[in-house]
KOLMI-578944 format. One record per residue (C-alpha): chain; x, y, z; residue number from 1. Coordinates in steps of 0.001 Angstrom, whole numbers. Layout:
N
- kemi:x:y:z:kolmar
- A:X:Y:Z:NUM
...
//
This chain:
305
- kemi:x:y:z:kolmar
- A:88013:112264:27612:1
- A:89031:115338:25481:2
- A:92434:115705:23959:3
- A:93197:118551:26495:4
- A:92131:116500:29447:5
- A:94072:113522:28149:6
- A:97293:115587:28035:7
- A:96667:116805:31615:8
- A:96081:113296:32811:9
- A:99351:111997:31286:10
- A:101383:114935:32893:11
- A:99795:114235:36356:12
- A:100332:110419:35932:13
- A:103973:111056:35206:14
- A:104271:112894:38443:15
- A:102340:110445:40492:16
- A:104370:107496:39103:17
- A:107611:109050:40407:18
- A:106066:109986:43813:19
- A:108174:107471:45734:20
- A:111441:108535:44057:21
- A:110632:112215:44672:22
- A:109915:111533:48414:23
- A:113297:109702:48732:24
- A:115053:112537:46935:25
- A:113434:115134:49319:26
- A:114410:113013:52388:27
- A:117972:112966:51184:28
- A:117954:116744:50643:29
- A:116448:117156:54058:30
- A:119858:116105:55544:31
- A:121502:119112:53822:32
- A:118818:121795:53919:33
- A:115913:122388:56299:34
- A:112622:121377:54738:35
- A:109739:123800:54747:36
- A:106477:123069:56478:37
- A:104660:122618:53205:38
- A:107226:120051:52015:39
- A:106986:118119:55288:40
- A:103292:118067:55053:41
- A:103503:116881:51435:42
- A:105793:114076:52550:43
- A:103131:112847:55056:44
- A:99981:113127:52935:45
- A:101398:112407:49527:46
- A:100666:114217:46268:47
- A:97264:115567:45758:48
- A:97526:116810:42191:49
- A:95570:113989:40632:50
- A:92744:114257:43188:51
- A:92495:118034:42342:52
- A:92372:117219:38537:53
- A:89712:114576:39118:54
- A:87581:117370:40863:55
- A:87728:119709:37941:56
- A:87697:117119:35214:57
- A:83969:117736:34390:58
- A:84727:121470:34361:59
- A:87554:120996:31862:60
- A:85378:118918:29670:61
- A:82583:121433:29561:62
- A:84886:124501:29240:63
- A:86459:122898:26187:64
- A:83217:122439:24379:65
- A:80751:124901:25856:66
- A:78861:127294:23577:67
- A:77647:130422:25414:68
- A:74309:131415:23793:69
- A:72130:132459:26747:70
- A:72281:134185:30160:71
- A:72031:130730:31786:72
- A:75016:129405:29794:73
- A:76991:132681:30698:74
- A:76262:132064:34395:75
- A:77340:128447:34193:76
- A:80495:129416:32168:77
- A:81469:131992:34790:78
- A:80966:129511:37569:79
- A:83193:127018:35819:80
- A:85803:129792:35071:81
- A:85826:130517:38873:82
- A:86555:126860:39811:83
- A:89337:126595:37110:84
- A:90842:129907:38226:85
- A:90948:128606:41818:86
- A:92649:125491:40695:87
- A:95353:127121:38699:88
- A:95805:130250:40787:89
- A:99107:131085:42617:90
- A:97428:130207:45810:91
- A:95650:127152:44440:92
- A:96368:123576:45465:93
- A:98172:122730:42235:94
- A:100700:125647:42531:95
- A:101128:125270:46350:96
- A:101918:121495:45823:97
- A:104371:122353:43065:98
- A:106192:124819:45275:99
- A:106253:122387:48168:100
- A:107762:119752:45881:101
- A:110289:121988:44196:102
- A:111352:124138:47207:103
- A:113869:121662:48663:104
- A:115534:121257:45200:105
- A:115702:125090:44870:106
- A:116971:125521:48381:107
- A:119684:122905:47633:108
- A:120668:124639:44500:109
- A:120729:127878:46447:110
- A:122933:126395:49079:111
- A:125333:124886:46470:112
- A:125490:128297:44669:113
- A:126266:130211:47901:114
- A:129066:127737:48601:115
- A:130557:128418:45253:116
- A:129668:132142:44951:117
- A:131500:133113:48135:118
- A:135034:132134:46964:119
- A:134227:133226:43424:120
- A:132966:136625:44593:121
- A:136117:137074:46693:122
- A:138402:136233:43748:123
- A:136374:138611:41564:124
- A:136683:141416:44090:125
- A:140517:141025:44357:126
- A:140711:140721:40489:127
- A:138654:143908:39934:128
- A:140931:145717:42408:129
- A:143958:144548:40488:130
- A:142396:145657:37200:131
- A:141713:149073:38660:132
- A:145387:149413:39534:133
- A:146595:148175:36138:134
- A:144250:150643:34314:135
- A:145310:153559:36625:136
- A:149049:152716:35893:137
- A:148246:152465:32157:138
- A:146399:155887:32268:139
- A:149322:157493:34109:140
- A:151820:156188:31503:141
- A:149723:157552:28747:142
- A:149468:160968:30610:143
- A:153217:161082:30969:144
- A:153736:160177:27228:145
- A:151296:162913:26273:146
- A:153281:165429:28284:147
- A:156505:164127:26794:148
- A:155134:164328:23256:149
- A:153818:167919:23858:150
- A:157240:168950:25261:151
- A:158984:167418:22263:152
- A:156553:169099:19831:153
- A:157204:172430:21542:154
- A:160920:171979:21271:155
- A:160567:171231:17496:156
- A:158315:174316:17124:157
- A:160791:176502:18884:158
- A:163650:175206:16791:159
- A:161567:175774:13641:160
- A:160726:179234:14599:161
- A:164418:180066:15536:162
- A:165541:178633:12189:163
- A:162851:180757:10325:164
- A:163935:183768:12170:165
- A:167641:183155:11249:166
- A:166587:182567:7654:167
- A:164726:185927:7509:168
- A:167694:187623:9080:169
- A:169982:186033:6522:170
- A:167709:187080:3643:171
- A:167624:190555:5060:172
- A:171411:190791:5286:173
- A:171814:189461:1722:174
- A:169423:192034:359:175
- A:171187:194737:2277:176
- A:174540:193631:898:177
- A:173111:193612:-2640:178
- A:171860:197118:-2239:179
- A:175354:198163:-1140:180
- A:176819:196321:-4030:181
- A:174569:198274:-6414:182
- A:175688:201517:-4786:183
- A:179268:200625:-5046:184
- A:178959:199773:-8726:185
- A:177195:203050:-9254:186
- A:180087:204893:-7535:187
- A:182585:203068:-9889:188
- A:184022:200661:-7154:189
- A:183684:197382:-8972:190
- A:186007:195404:-6606:191
- A:183999:196561:-3576:192
- A:180741:195632:-5410:193
- A:182046:192130:-6153:194
- A:183104:191577:-2655:195
- A:179666:192613:-1398:196
- A:177954:190271:-3929:197
- A:179998:187382:-2614:198
- A:179073:188247:978:199
- A:175387:188321:-148:200
- A:175726:184902:-1732:201
- A:177076:183545:1522:202
- A:174047:184983:3360:203
- A:171744:183344:833:204
- A:173334:179945:1430:205
- A:172858:180492:5270:206
- A:169270:181335:4554:207
- A:168736:178147:2719:208
- A:170440:176080:5469:209
- A:168207:177777:8099:210
- A:165151:176947:5876:211
- A:166213:173285:5805:212
- A:166629:173194:9576:213
- A:163176:174758:9983:214
- A:161568:172083:7780:215
- A:163467:169267:9480:216
- A:162505:170516:12889:217
- A:158840:170565:11880:218
- A:158577:167201:10207:219
- A:161198:165026:11940:220
- A:160166:163512:15247:221
- A:162767:162363:17746:222
- A:162640:158629:18237:223
- A:161971:157803:21891:224
- A:160766:154744:23941:225
- A:156972:154511:23827:226
- A:154922:154475:26914:227
- A:154447:151211:28608:228
- A:151203:149590:27490:229
- A:149305:147166:29676:230
- A:148215:143966:27854:231
- A:144526:143592:27162:232
- A:143553:147191:27725:233
- A:140536:148092:25485:234
- A:138655:151350:25182:235
- A:135177:152142:23969:236
- A:133469:155440:23352:237
- A:130007:156142:24506:238
- A:127592:159114:24270:239
- A:126356:160809:27442:240
- A:123050:162739:27005:241
- A:123577:166204:28573:242
- A:120415:167851:27149:243
- A:117478:165540:26070:244
- A:115484:168379:24677:245
- A:118374:169509:22401:246
- A:118768:165876:21192:247
- A:115089:165525:20410:248
- A:115086:168871:18638:249
- A:118048:167927:16512:250
- A:116413:164569:15514:251
- A:113223:166565:14693:252
- A:115132:168912:12421:253
- A:116795:165895:10695:254
- A:113366:164342:10237:255
- A:111950:167637:8716:256
- A:114784:167436:6184:257
- A:113861:163874:5349:258
- A:116572:162110:7310:259
- A:115325:159221:9588:260
- A:118750:157813:10445:261
- A:118641:159039:13988:262
- A:115061:158138:14695:263
- A:116073:154801:16294:264
- A:117772:156736:19099:265
- A:114380:157623:20588:266
- A:112489:154770:22351:267
- A:108803:155334:23249:268
- A:107969:154846:26799:269
- A:104954:152648:26236:270
- A:104117:152400:29978:271
- A:103713:156167:30282:272
- A:101970:156255:26834:273
- A:99422:153661:27945:274
- A:98788:155643:31202:275
- A:98050:158699:29064:276
- A:95628:156658:26964:277
- A:93941:155264:30017:278
- A:93269:158804:31164:279
- A:92206:160261:27880:280
- A:90652:157131:26410:281
- A:89084:157628:23027:282
- A:89874:161378:23264:283
- A:93564:160600:22858:284
- A:94860:162775:19997:285
- A:98639:162299:19851:286
- A:100173:162370:16383:287
- A:101632:158909:15450:288
- A:99353:157113:17869:289
- A:95788:155836:18184:290
- A:93641:154883:21165:291
- A:93024:151085:21325:292
- A:90692:149278:23736:293
- A:91285:145730:24862:294
- A:89179:143640:27232:295
- A:90031:141239:30000:296
- A:87900:139173:32244:297
- A:88367:139169:36033:298
- A:87174:135755:37435:299
- A:86003:135305:40976:300
- A:87634:132102:42200:301
- A:85410:129335:43466:302
- A:86216:125822:45026:303
- A:85241:122727:43079:304
- A:82740:120476:44734:305
//
């Protein structure tokens, strides 16, 4: 017996040696879920996997060592391939028996999952609804805070503009008083000139005070209570493609400039590419690709004797 066949025999023996235990387990499961016809039939006639393996054992031996060097050997190899394909096909005895044996266990798992999923899904639905409400409230608080901040900024800006206007008016008044003081000095009225100079100095002081107010208004923010922030709220930015052609063109421009950093944003649709290759075959002339031919063998299934 070859090493491959020995391994298959050990696997089958392991299943067959536990046949009684498996049948007892299936019978117990049958009290919880309805057994399928294939499983019921299996319980009556027993496991057939070893018998099937015994039928194809010669084919397995030959297939493991065969050398195809003539038309006759090719025909024999294809006949063997048909019988092996029939044995391991989805509709073959081995697979049908496996499904019949595992179906009650799968049905039991499904029934258990359904029992747990129903309450879990209900809780999840309620929880998701609550999360939606929390996020909605959080967004509303942020919106109100943004309005409040904007109003506060507008007030500071208005105060700064008013202070700057008052500063300009005070400077203008001071300049006007200094001009009048010069005119009074020219007219020989020194007392009047000194009085005007003192008034101009007062205006200059007012101007400086208004300037301080303007700077304070722009750079000092009123302390207010922050918006209520829900615990556990996290945000994440994502990119939404609005124009695929524009994105590809930009990446192409970056590639032309020697920058490949954005190339990984483009994924090749290999399914569509293979369809194009299947149509054009060796005539495929697409930059960055080459046509490649691979072979496969379709085997006509046959029943082992």
